C-alpha positions as CSV (number, residue, x, y, z in Angstrom):
1,M,73.4,126.9,112.3
2,I,74.3,123.2,111.8
3,D,75.8,121.6,114.8
4,R,78.8,119.4,114.5
5,R,77.0,116.1,114.7
6,H,74.6,117.2,112.0
7,F,77.5,118.4,109.9
8,H,79.2,115.0,110.2
9,A,76.0,113.2,109.3
10,L,75.6,115.3,106.2
11,S,79.2,114.8,105.3
12,A,78.9,111.0,105.7
13,G,75.8,111.0,103.5
14,L,77.5,113.0,100.8
15,L,80.5,110.6,100.8
16,L,78.2,107.6,100.6
17,G,76.4,109.2,97.7
18,I,79.7,109.9,95.9
19,A,80.9,106.3,96.7
20,S,77.6,104.8,95.4
21,G,78.0,106.8,92.2
22,F,81.6,105.7,91.6
23,D,80.7,102.0,92.4
24,V,77.6,101.8,90.3
25,Q,79.5,103.3,87.3
26,A,82.6,101.0,87.8
27,Q,80.5,97.9,88.2
28,A,78.3,98.7,85.3
29,N,81.4,99.0,83.2
30,K,82.9,95.9,84.8
31,T,86.1,97.8,85.8
32,F,88.2,96.5,88.7
33,R,90.2,99.5,90.1
34,V,93.4,98.7,91.9
35,A,95.0,101.2,94.3
36,F,98.7,100.7,94.9
37,Q,101.7,102.3,96.5
38,K,105.4,101.9,95.9
39,G,105.9,99.3,98.7
40,A,103.3,97.0,97.0
41,G,105.8,95.6,94.5
42,N,103.7,92.5,93.8
43,L,100.8,94.6,92.6
44,I,103.1,96.8,90.5
45,F,104.5,93.6,89.0
46,L,101.0,92.5,88.1
47,K,100.4,95.9,86.5
48,E,103.5,96.0,84.4
49,R,103.1,92.4,83.2
50,G,99.4,92.8,82.5
51,I,98.7,89.6,84.4
52,L,95.5,90.7,86.1
53,E,94.1,92.1,82.9
54,R,94.6,88.7,81.2
55,K,93.0,86.9,84.2
56,L,89.9,89.1,84.3
57,A,89.3,89.6,80.6
58,P,87.6,86.2,80.1
59,L,85.2,87.3,82.9
60,G,84.4,90.5,81.0
61,W,86.3,92.8,83.3
62,T,88.9,95.5,82.6
63,V,91.5,96.8,85.2
64,T,92.6,100.3,86.1
65,W,95.5,101.3,88.4
66,T,96.0,104.3,90.6
67,E,99.2,105.0,92.7
68,F,99.1,106.5,96.2
69,Q,102.0,107.7,98.5
70,A,100.7,105.9,101.5
71,G,98.0,103.7,103.1
72,P,95.7,106.4,104.6
73,Q,95.2,108.1,101.2
74,L,94.8,104.8,99.5
75,L,92.0,103.7,101.9
76,E,90.2,107.0,101.5
77,S,90.0,106.3,97.8
78,L,88.4,102.9,98.6
79,N,86.0,104.6,101.1
80,V,84.7,107.1,98.6
81,G,84.3,104.5,95.9
82,A,87.1,105.8,93.6
83,T,89.0,102.4,93.8
84,D,88.1,98.8,94.8
85,F,91.2,97.1,96.1
86,G,94.6,97.8,97.6
87,L,97.4,96.7,99.9
88,V,98.2,98.6,103.1
89,G,99.9,98.1,106.5
90,E,98.3,97.3,109.9
91,A,97.4,100.8,111.1
92,P,95.6,102.4,108.2
93,P,92.6,100.1,108.2
94,I,92.1,100.7,111.9
95,F,92.1,104.5,111.5
96,A,89.8,104.1,108.5
97,Q,87.3,101.8,110.3
98,A,87.3,104.3,113.2
99,A,86.3,107.0,110.7
100,G,83.5,104.9,109.4
101,A,85.1,103.8,106.1
102,N,83.1,101.4,104.0
103,I,85.9,98.8,103.5
104,V,86.7,95.2,104.4
105,Y,89.7,93.1,105.2
106,A,89.9,90.7,102.2
107,G,93.3,89.0,102.7
108,F,96.8,89.5,104.0
109,E,100.5,89.0,103.6
110,P,102.3,87.3,106.5
111,A,104.2,89.3,109.2
112,S,107.4,91.0,108.0
113,P,108.7,92.9,111.0
114,K,112.1,93.6,109.4
115,N,110.5,95.6,106.6
116,E,109.7,98.6,108.8
117,A,112.1,100.5,111.1
118,I,113.2,103.5,113.1
119,I,116.2,104.9,111.4
120,V,118.6,107.9,112.1
121,P,121.2,109.7,109.9
122,R,124.6,108.0,109.6
123,D,126.4,110.5,111.8
124,S,123.5,110.9,114.4
125,P,124.5,110.6,118.1
126,L,121.2,108.7,118.7
127,K,121.9,105.0,119.3
128,T,118.8,103.6,121.0
129,V,115.0,104.1,121.2
130,T,115.6,105.7,124.6
131,D,117.6,108.4,122.9
132,L,114.5,109.5,121.0
133,K,113.1,111.2,124.1
134,G,112.3,114.9,123.2
135,K,113.4,114.3,119.6
136,R,111.6,115.1,116.4
137,V,110.5,111.9,114.7
138,A,109.1,111.8,111.2
139,L,106.3,109.3,110.3
140,N,103.3,109.2,108.0
141,K,100.3,109.8,110.2
142,G,98.0,106.8,110.4
143,S,100.4,104.5,108.5
144,N,101.6,101.1,109.6
145,V,104.7,102.5,111.4
146,S,102.3,104.3,113.9
147,Y,102.1,101.0,115.8
148,L,105.9,100.4,115.6
149,I,106.8,103.7,117.2
150,V,104.3,103.3,120.0
151,R,105.5,99.8,120.8
152,A,109.1,100.7,120.6
153,L,108.7,103.6,123.0
154,E,106.6,101.7,125.5
155,A,109.1,98.8,125.4
156,N,111.8,101.3,126.4
157,G,109.9,103.0,129.2
158,L,108.7,105.9,127.1
159,T,105.4,107.1,125.8
160,Y,104.2,108.7,122.5
161,A,104.1,112.0,124.4
162,D,107.9,111.7,124.9
163,I,108.7,112.4,121.2
164,V,107.8,115.2,118.9
165,P,106.1,113.6,115.9
166,A,106.5,115.2,112.5
167,Y,103.7,113.9,110.4
168,L,105.1,113.7,106.9
169,A,104.4,111.6,103.8
170,P,107.4,109.5,102.7
171,A,108.8,111.9,100.1
172,D,108.6,114.9,102.4
173,A,110.0,112.8,105.3
174,R,112.9,111.7,103.2
175,A,113.7,115.4,102.4
176,A,113.4,116.4,106.0
177,F,115.6,113.4,107.1
178,E,118.3,114.4,104.5
179,R,118.5,118.0,105.6
180,G,118.5,117.3,109.3
181,A,115.1,118.8,110.0
182,V,114.1,115.6,111.9
183,D,116.1,113.5,114.2
184,A,114.7,110.1,113.2
185,W,112.4,108.6,110.7
186,V,110.0,105.7,111.1
187,I,109.5,104.2,107.7
188,W,108.8,101.0,105.7
189,D,110.4,99.4,102.6
190,P,111.4,100.2,99.9
191,Y,111.9,103.7,101.4
192,Y,113.8,102.2,104.3
193,A,116.1,100.2,102.1
194,A,116.7,103.2,99.9
195,A,117.7,105.4,102.9
196,E,120.1,102.7,104.1
197,L,121.8,102.3,100.7
198,S,121.8,105.9,99.4
199,L,122.0,107.9,102.7
200,G,123.8,105.4,105.0
201,A,120.9,105.6,107.4
202,R,121.4,103.6,110.6
203,L,118.9,101.2,112.2
204,V,117.7,102.0,115.7
205,A,115.0,99.3,115.8
206,D,112.9,97.4,113.4
207,G,109.6,95.6,114.1
208,T,111.2,92.4,115.4
209,G,109.6,91.6,118.7
210,L,107.6,94.8,118.6
211,A,105.3,95.0,115.6
212,P,104.4,92.1,113.3
213,N,104.0,94.4,110.2
214,V,101.2,92.4,108.5
215,S,100.1,93.9,105.2
216,F,96.3,93.7,104.4
217,Y,94.5,93.4,101.1
218,M,91.6,95.8,101.6
219,A,88.5,96.0,99.4
220,S,85.6,98.4,99.2
221,R,82.6,96.7,100.8
222,P,80.4,97.0,97.6
223,I,82.9,95.1,95.4
224,A,83.4,92.5,98.1
225,E,79.6,91.9,98.5
226,R,78.5,92.3,94.9
227,N,81.4,90.8,93.0
228,T,82.7,88.0,95.3
229,D,84.0,85.8,92.5
230,I,86.0,88.7,91.0
231,L,87.6,89.5,94.3
232,K,88.5,85.8,94.8
233,A,90.0,85.7,91.3
234,V,92.1,88.8,92.1
235,L,93.4,87.4,95.4
236,A,94.3,84.1,93.7
237,T,96.2,86.0,91.0
238,V,98.1,87.9,93.6
239,D,99.1,84.7,95.4
240,E,100.3,83.3,92.0
241,I,102.7,86.2,91.5
242,D,103.7,86.0,95.1
243,V,104.9,82.4,94.6
244,W,106.9,83.5,91.6
245,I,108.5,86.4,93.5
246,R,109.4,84.3,96.4
247,D,111.3,81.9,94.2
248,N,112.8,84.6,91.9
249,R,113.7,87.5,94.1
250,K,116.8,88.8,92.2
251,Q,114.9,88.6,88.9
252,Y,112.0,90.4,90.4
253,A,114.2,93.2,91.7
254,L,115.8,93.6,88.3
255,E,112.5,93.8,86.5
256,L,110.7,96.0,89.1
257,A,113.5,98.6,89.7
258,P,113.1,100.7,86.5
259,K,109.3,100.6,86.9
260,V,109.5,102.3,90.4
261,G,112.6,104.4,89.8
262,L,114.7,102.6,92.4
263,P,118.0,100.7,92.0
264,P,117.7,96.9,91.8
265,E,119.7,96.5,95.0
266,V,117.1,98.6,96.9
267,I,114.3,96.3,95.7
268,E,116.3,93.2,96.4
269,R,117.2,94.3,100.0
270,A,113.5,95.0,100.7
271,V,112.2,91.7,99.2
272,N,114.9,89.6,100.9
273,R,113.7,90.6,104.3
274,A,110.0,90.1,103.5
275,E,107.7,87.1,104.1
276,I,105.6,86.6,100.9
277,G,102.3,84.8,100.2
278,A,98.8,86.2,99.9
279,R,96.4,84.4,102.3
280,P,92.6,84.7,103.0
281,I,91.7,86.7,106.0
282,D,91.4,84.5,109.2
283,D,90.3,84.8,112.8
284,A,93.9,84.7,114.2
285,T,95.0,87.6,112.1
286,L,91.9,89.6,113.0
287,E,92.6,89.0,116.7
288,A,96.1,90.3,116.3
289,Q,94.8,93.3,114.5
290,Q,92.2,93.9,117.3
291,K,95.1,94.1,119.8
292,I,96.6,97.0,117.8
293,A,93.3,98.7,117.6
294,D,92.9,98.4,121.4
295,V,96.3,100.0,121.9
296,F,95.3,102.9,119.6
297,T,92.1,103.3,121.7
298,R,94.0,103.4,124.9
299,L,96.3,106.1,123.6
300,K,93.3,108.0,122.3
301,L,94.7,107.8,118.7
302,I,91.2,106.7,117.7
303,P,88.2,108.2,119.5
304,E,86.5,105.0,120.7
305,S,86.9,101.3,120.8
306,L,86.0,99.3,117.6
307,N,85.5,95.7,116.6
308,V,87.9,94.9,113.9
309,A,85.9,91.7,112.9
310,E,83.0,93.9,111.8
311,A,85.2,94.9,108.9
312,A,86.1,91.4,107.8
313,W,85.1,90.0,104.5
314,K,83.0,87.1,105.6
315,V,83.6,85.0,102.5
316,G,87.3,85.1,103.4
317,L,86.8,83.5,106.8
């Protein structure tokens, strides 16, 4: 019989083998594979306009795109070598690193605490974070809002054990929220904006003063180490579109809305409360991320302490 440690070692070896196979094939074909989710509007904008393809074509590279519902699933695709690059919130990289994922922090978007929130139905009697005690709260396990709910509870004299978490992906959480199967929902934009505008959801607390809500550009370690110039070109292209979005938010909302199946006013509300501008990873941002990792360790949400800086893309520092 194989003991548990041996089983995990075999599993890790198998995953690394799969990852190596994916990476070798993709790099031999010079294909840059972008993973994205609905909240990453700038990446979707690049995809729809074909901007990244035009930037990388002179370098001999093509681009593919794969959509994911949330950060944890997106990072698993990077880990197994199925994709190369994507944008996620603060918590998913910590959980992924704790699980041994072969990924690196390549860049980030500045803190946008108003883009994530704890919300309740319009007619809910719940008014404050304290009212969440003993209540069923929906959230995507391992996503950026994991830190928000922990901080909000602790700031109000509660602990994570004081709520009943319902771990649901955004689509399932929205359905549960609508039918009253959960008392509150911890969610990010544009799902948050959509719930406000279409369901009349009420804000209990956003990330202001609690969770910075930094978004990270993550890359598979093989692409970061073997194709540094390509990754730099991609990040520069992302920053270019960010500059345009920052100065043209209404037009951005109008163009993006039909691509993601959301009304323009939802996109506009989300982008208007966001800070925008891709930046290289830096020590200060990694230090802030380390504090979040330390909280997760203390709460035993991850099995042991980790050093966030070990997953930093050194070229980006």
